[in-house]
C-alpha positions as CSV (number, residue, x, y, z in Angstrom):
1,M,0.2,-0.2,-0.2
2,K,1.4,3.5,-1.1
3,K,2.1,6.0,2.0
4,E,0.3,9.0,1.3
5,Y,2.4,12.4,2.5
6,S,1.4,15.7,3.6
7,Y,3.9,18.3,2.7
8,L,4.4,21.7,4.3
9,S,3.0,24.5,2.9
10,V,5.0,27.5,1.9
11,D,4.1,29.6,4.8
12,A,5.0,26.9,7.3
13,F,8.3,26.2,5.6
14,L,9.3,29.8,6.1
15,K,8.1,29.8,9.6
16,N,10.7,27.1,10.2
17,Y,13.0,27.6,8.3
18,Q,13.6,30.9,10.4
19,L,13.3,28.7,13.5
20,L,16.0,26.6,12.1
21,K,19.6,27.5,14.6
22,T,23.0,29.0,13.0
23,D,24.7,25.2,13.8
24,E,21.8,23.8,11.3
25,V,22.0,26.1,8.9
26,K,25.7,25.7,8.8
27,R,25.1,21.5,8.4
28,L,23.1,22.5,5.3
29,I,26.1,24.6,3.8
30,A,28.5,21.5,4.5
31,V,25.9,19.5,2.5
32,C,25.9,21.7,-0.1
33,H,30.0,21.7,0.0
34,R,30.0,17.9,-0.1
35,F,27.7,17.9,-3.1
36,R,29.1,20.3,-5.2
37,D,32.3,18.1,-4.7
38,A,30.5,15.3,-5.0
39,Y,29.1,16.1,-8.5
40,C,31.8,18.5,-9.5
41,L,29.3,21.4,-9.6
42,K,30.5,24.7,-11.1
43,L,28.8,26.8,-8.7
44,E,29.3,28.1,-4.9
45,P,27.7,25.9,-2.2
46,R,25.9,28.8,-0.9
47,D,24.4,29.4,-4.8
48,L,22.8,25.4,-4.0
49,M,21.3,26.1,-1.0
50,N,19.8,29.6,-2.3
51,E,18.8,27.5,-5.0
52,A,16.8,24.8,-2.8
53,L,15.2,27.5,-0.9
54,T,13.9,29.2,-4.0
55,R,12.6,26.3,-5.2
56,I,10.8,25.7,-1.7
57,I,9.4,28.7,-1.9
58,A,8.3,28.7,-4.8
59,G,6.8,25.7,-4.2
60,H,8.5,23.3,-6.6
61,R,9.7,20.8,-4.1
62,K,7.7,20.2,-1.0
63,I,9.1,18.8,2.2
64,P,6.7,15.9,3.6
65,E,5.8,17.3,7.5
66,D,7.0,14.0,9.2
67,V,10.5,14.7,7.8
68,V,12.6,16.6,10.4
69,L,13.0,20.6,7.8
70,V,17.1,20.5,7.9
71,A,16.8,16.6,6.8
72,G,13.9,17.7,4.3
73,I,15.9,20.2,2.8
74,A,19.7,18.5,2.5
75,Q,17.1,15.9,0.1
76,V,16.1,18.9,-1.7
77,I,20.3,19.5,-2.2
78,K,20.6,16.3,-3.2
79,S,17.9,16.3,-5.7
80,I,18.6,19.6,-7.2
81,A,22.9,18.7,-7.6
82,N,21.3,15.6,-9.3
83,D,19.5,17.4,-11.3
84,L,22.1,20.0,-12.2
85,V,24.7,17.4,-12.9
86,T,22.0,14.7,-15.2
87,S,20.7,17.7,-17.5
88,A,25.0,18.5,-18.2
89,S,26.1,15.2,-18.8
90,N,24.5,11.8,-19.3
91,K,27.3,9.7,-18.7
92,A,26.5,6.4,-16.7
93,W,29.9,6.7,-15.2
94,Q,29.4,10.3,-14.1
95,L,25.9,8.8,-12.4
96,E,27.6,6.0,-10.7
97,V,30.2,8.0,-9.0
98,V,27.5,10.7,-7.8
99,A,25.1,8.1,-6.4
100,E,28.1,6.4,-4.5
101,E,29.4,9.5,-3.1
102,S,25.9,11.0,-2.4
103,D,24.8,8.3,-0.5
104,S,27.8,8.9,2.3
105,V,26.8,12.4,2.1
106,M,23.3,11.6,2.8
107,S,24.6,9.5,6.0
108,E,25.9,12.3,7.4
109,V,22.3,14.1,8.0
110,S,20.9,12.3,10.9
111,V,17.2,12.0,10.7
112,F,15.7,12.2,14.7
113,S,11.8,11.4,14.9
114,L,10.2,14.0,16.5
115,S,9.8,14.5,20.7
116,P,6.1,15.3,21.9
117,E,7.3,18.3,22.9
118,E,8.8,19.3,19.5
119,E,5.5,18.0,18.2
120,L,3.4,20.6,20.8
121,L,6.4,23.2,19.7
122,E,5.3,22.4,15.8
123,A,1.5,22.6,16.5
124,Q,1.6,25.8,18.5
125,E,4.0,27.7,15.6
126,A,1.8,26.7,13.1
127,A,-0.9,28.5,14.4
128,D,0.8,31.8,13.8
129,V,2.3,31.1,10.2
130,S,0.1,33.4,8.5
131,E,1.2,36.4,11.2
132,K,5.0,35.5,10.2
133,V,4.2,35.5,6.4
134,M,3.3,38.9,6.8
135,A,6.2,40.0,9.1
136,I,8.2,38.9,5.7
137,F,6.1,41.6,3.3
138,R,6.0,43.9,6.0
139,F,10.2,43.6,6.4
140,F,9.9,44.4,2.4
141,E,7.8,46.9,2.6
142,N,10.3,49.7,0.9
143,D,11.5,47.3,-1.2
144,A,9.1,47.1,-4.5
145,D,11.2,44.0,-5.9
146,V,11.4,41.9,-3.4
147,L,7.2,42.6,-2.8
148,S,6.6,41.3,-6.3
149,L,8.9,38.3,-6.4
150,L,6.9,37.4,-3.0
151,R,3.6,38.1,-4.5
152,S,4.7,35.8,-7.5
153,I,5.6,33.1,-5.0
154,T,2.5,33.0,-3.2
155,D,0.1,32.9,-6.2
156,G,2.3,29.9,-7.3
157,L,4.2,31.1,-10.5
158,K,7.1,29.0,-11.2
159,A,10.5,30.1,-11.3
160,R,10.5,30.7,-15.2
161,D,7.1,32.5,-15.0
162,I,8.1,34.6,-12.1
163,V,11.8,35.9,-14.4
164,E,9.3,36.3,-17.6
165,S,6.3,38.2,-16.2
166,T,7.6,39.7,-12.8
167,F,10.8,40.7,-14.1
168,N,10.5,41.4,-17.7
169,G,12.8,38.3,-18.7
170,N,15.7,39.9,-16.5
171,Q,17.6,36.8,-14.9
172,V,19.9,38.8,-13.5
173,K,17.3,41.2,-11.9
174,Y,15.3,37.9,-10.6
175,D,18.4,36.2,-8.9
176,S,19.6,39.6,-7.0
177,T,15.9,40.4,-5.7
178,R,16.0,36.5,-4.4
179,K,19.3,36.7,-2.6
180,R,17.9,40.2,-1.3
181,L,14.7,37.6,0.0
182,M,16.9,35.0,1.5
183,R,19.3,37.8,2.8
184,G,16.0,39.5,4.7
185,I,15.0,36.4,5.9
186,A,18.3,35.3,7.4
187,R,18.5,38.7,9.2
188,M,14.9,38.3,10.4
189,K,15.9,35.4,11.8
190,S,19.2,36.8,13.2
191,E,16.8,39.2,15.0
192,G,14.5,37.4,16.4
193,A,17.1,35.7,17.8
194,K,18.7,38.7,19.5
195,K,15.5,39.7,20.6
């Protein structure tokens, strides 16, 4: 019998991502380093991380609710890295090397089930998701490009459609706006931690 999965909404993802500890984010960047090196990708680890976050926020990649967020994001990173390497080359020998190395990388990402306390905290946190999303909109109230990007994401547009419709085909403007969004979310998280 096939298992039915419930996935985190984009709002729930954003809320839970803001709650990640610095060490957890560093673990994810380390996963990006490992996949970048294992797949011989020609991009920076932070770019791979941003791509994973962008695809999750855009709704192109989903994380099951019953998976620890760090492990779910690591799986998305692995999937994107695999997509990049297979689109660049379909050589069988490359894919075999990648599969062996990715298995060793994933074994380093520990997955633990949630304790009853953590489940209660998650339920409580889910209650104010819309407030957190509105806080993101308020944080960027003076950045029209980021607001347009956020509206497009919440409307469910795909990245390529956002580039075309929101940024008139300007990929560079889209990329820089997306990076400002991610930096702003990280800043909100760090400012929230200081309070």
